[in-house]
C-alpha positions, 0 to 999 in steps of 0.5 A: 136514613133518608126514607125516615126523613121524609115528612114535614110536620106542618100540614099534618095537623088534622082533627081526629075526633068528632067530639072535639070542640076546637075550631079547625085552622087550615094548615095553610094558615099555620106559620112555623115560626108561630107554632108550638107556643100554646096548648091549642098548638099541642092539641093540633100536634097530638091530633096529628098523631091520632090521625095515623091510627089504622082502622080496619086492617084487612090487608095482612089477612089476605096473605094467609089461609083465611082470605083472598083478594082476586084483584091484583092491583090492590096489593101483592096479597096473592103473591105472598100466598104463592111465595112470589113477593119480592123487594119490588113490593113495599109491605109497609116499610114506612117511618112517617108516623114515627117522625110525626110522633118524634116531632111532637115529643120534641116540640110540645115542650115549647107550648105553655100549658099544664105540666101534667097534661103535657106529660099525659099528651106525650104518653098518648103520642108515644103509644103510636110510636110503639104501635108502629115499631111493633108493626115494623119489627113484626114484618121486617125484623130488624129496623132502625130505632129512631127516637129523635127528629133526624135532620134531612142531611143526617147520616144514614143509619143501620137496622137495630137488632130485633131484641133492641126494638122489642125491648123498646116497645115493651118498655115504652108501653109499660111506662105510658100505662103508668101515666095514662088514665083509666078513662076520659070524662069527655069535653074539650081536651078529654075526648072519649076515644083517647088512649087509656091505661088499658089500651097501652097494656093491651098493646103491650100484651099483644106485643109480648105475645108476638115476641114470645115473652109469655110471662109479660103477655100474661101479666099485662093482659091479667092486669086489664082483666083484674082491674075490671074496666072492660068486659065483653059486649052482650045484647039483652034483647033482639030487634024485629029483624034479628028475631026473624033470623032467629026464627029461621035458625031452626033450619041450621041448629037442631036446638031440641035434639042437641039440647041447645038453649035457643035464646042464649045461642041467638043472643050470643050470635047477635052479641058478637055481630052487633059489636061493629054496628053503629049504635055500639061502635063507640068508645062507650062499648065496654069491649073497645079498648083502643078505638079508631074514631071516624066522623062524617068528613071526607078525610075520616070516613071508613070506605072498607066496611061499606064497599070493599067487603060487601057483595054487590048483591047488597049494592055498593060492594065488590067483595074482592076481600073474600073468606076462603074455605079453610076459614069456614071449616075452622069454625067449631061444631056446635059442641065447641070442641070438634072440627068437622072432617074435611069434605072432598072437593068433588063431593062438595061440588056435587052437593053444591050443584044439586041445590044450585040447580033449584034456583038456577035462572031465577032473578034476585027478587024471585030468589029472595022469595024462594029461599025461605020456602025451601027445606034446607035440611034436605040438601047435603050441601047445607049440612056443612053449615048446620049445627056450627059455632054461632060466630060462623053465622054472625061472620060469614055470608054463605049460600042460602043463608038469610040476613034481615038487618041489612040496609036493603032489608031482607037478603039471602046470600047467593053465589053463582059458579060463573063468578069464579075467575071472572073480572067482576065484583063478586067473590071467587071463593063462594063466600063473603063477609058479614062480620064488620060490614057497615049497615049505615052509609056515610055516602054511597060507598063509605061508612062512619062507624068507629072501629075497635083496634083492640077489643077485650076479646083479644085480651082474653085470648092473649091471656089464655095462650100466654098462661098455657105457655107458662102454667098449662091448661088450668082453671084461669085459662078455662075461666077467660075462655068460658067468658068468651064462650058465654058471650057467644052462646056456646058451650064451655071449653073442655076441663082437661087437655091431653097435652100442652100442644093440644091446648095451644092448638085449641086456643089458636083455633079459638083465636082464629075464628074470634078475630077473623077478618081483624087483620091478625092472622098473618102475624099469628101464623108466623109466630106459631113457627115455620112448621105451622106455616108450612102446614096451613099455607101449602094447600090448594083452595077451591070454591064450592063448584070446584074452581081453583081459587089459589094454590098457596105455596109457603117458603120460610123466607115469608117469615119476614117481608123484604126490605123494599128496593126504594128504601135500599136505594135511599139508604145504601146501608140496607143493601147488604142487610136484606132479609133472608131469601130476597 
């Protein structure tokens, strides 16, 4: 298949770890006939595999009921929300990572080095191939399963059945989990941040859940929990900026009236928020199972968290990746089990207009000085944000909410109705993300924090959902979910559920808000089935001022993405094997 056979390997050997002590040899100085001889060559080749690891994956989220992009040149996200995507769009039908890994696996045997180390390195590389095949089959269904380096003139190949690809992914991850260590001691050749046994098991648990193999998902996630090498991140104290916000939370949480432990609640809020901050964003964080490492280098920075999702009010941002009202509404009430009734669009518009009129015409400096003097409890619009799940405050920027940890100091989010529908650098939905935002700049527009590709919270959620499918809402399900709740400063989950479907709905919503903005929502809604997709993806989304952001329209063809026209042009065998509806 000619679109598989598309990358040369030499020139791809980038060093992916800041902690690596090896000198970097310019690719132009590497001769093919002299490569794949030494252990150092093996490290270069493995680093090329690691360099393929995705960081913050926001893109699929913009195809869902969670988020929206108002800049059409950034991708076909709104087209997918509106059932307008076609084979002209390429949604990631690429085999470059697979070719790089296959090349490494074939060539590394020529390197003179310790046999056990070589086997471990192969296991690390195989992780990335399995991860890529998981993504490909989730998006496209059938895909060619290629485990060798194909010659450029090799015959084209057909797509393999979904079941074949799924079995390969689960088998690979099962095998490499038995090879990889629990941790790495550090130092050259043993850098922290490499794939561990728990990382392989976590990806296997995710894959099995996506495939509907609930017994295997429960088993793999359960091993991670039982082996005890990872835990949820928790803060034990607050800094001055956090304490200032904690004091202002009296405007939002009726601590005494609701019998809420304020100290536990605010520490839970910041425990969740601080996961992505520089001091905690590294493989030493017990919640990080698989980590995308960044470094202060122009080829390894992370521009997304410092620019793409930031509001321009914080400078350096253009906030075109924006949360939608449905995600805001999904956050639990303070009781941890109730979803608030939907507010009519006209009512929200009226309420928003009343509070916006108070600050209309103010410059930003005056606005920031004025907001703390307001009694927000007096405004009906702010009732939407009162007495809610702690993760709402740690994840979302909504009007009039204070945030004091920013790189620009004290900040109160502001949304101007005139921004909706304009070609500017502000959210159309009325909200922006706080979760994941970098507070430390590498440059004027980029950050360099490590990013948790898989974290322990996902493992707990996977285990809970899979176990509900196999054994129901039992004590083990409640135990792992209560661990998640305790970290957030929220009440325990209910001890009983009226039905299996009610239990699944509960954990699905918990998963939605816990993993919001982490790029899993599109995979999730599709695996929940067509009925679920039709329920959540046929809706008109409005901003607080009543502006129509997007009219989402679902078609079951969106359960799979189209094979892109470019791939079909290269491989005629695909032309009669397009996914349904395209």
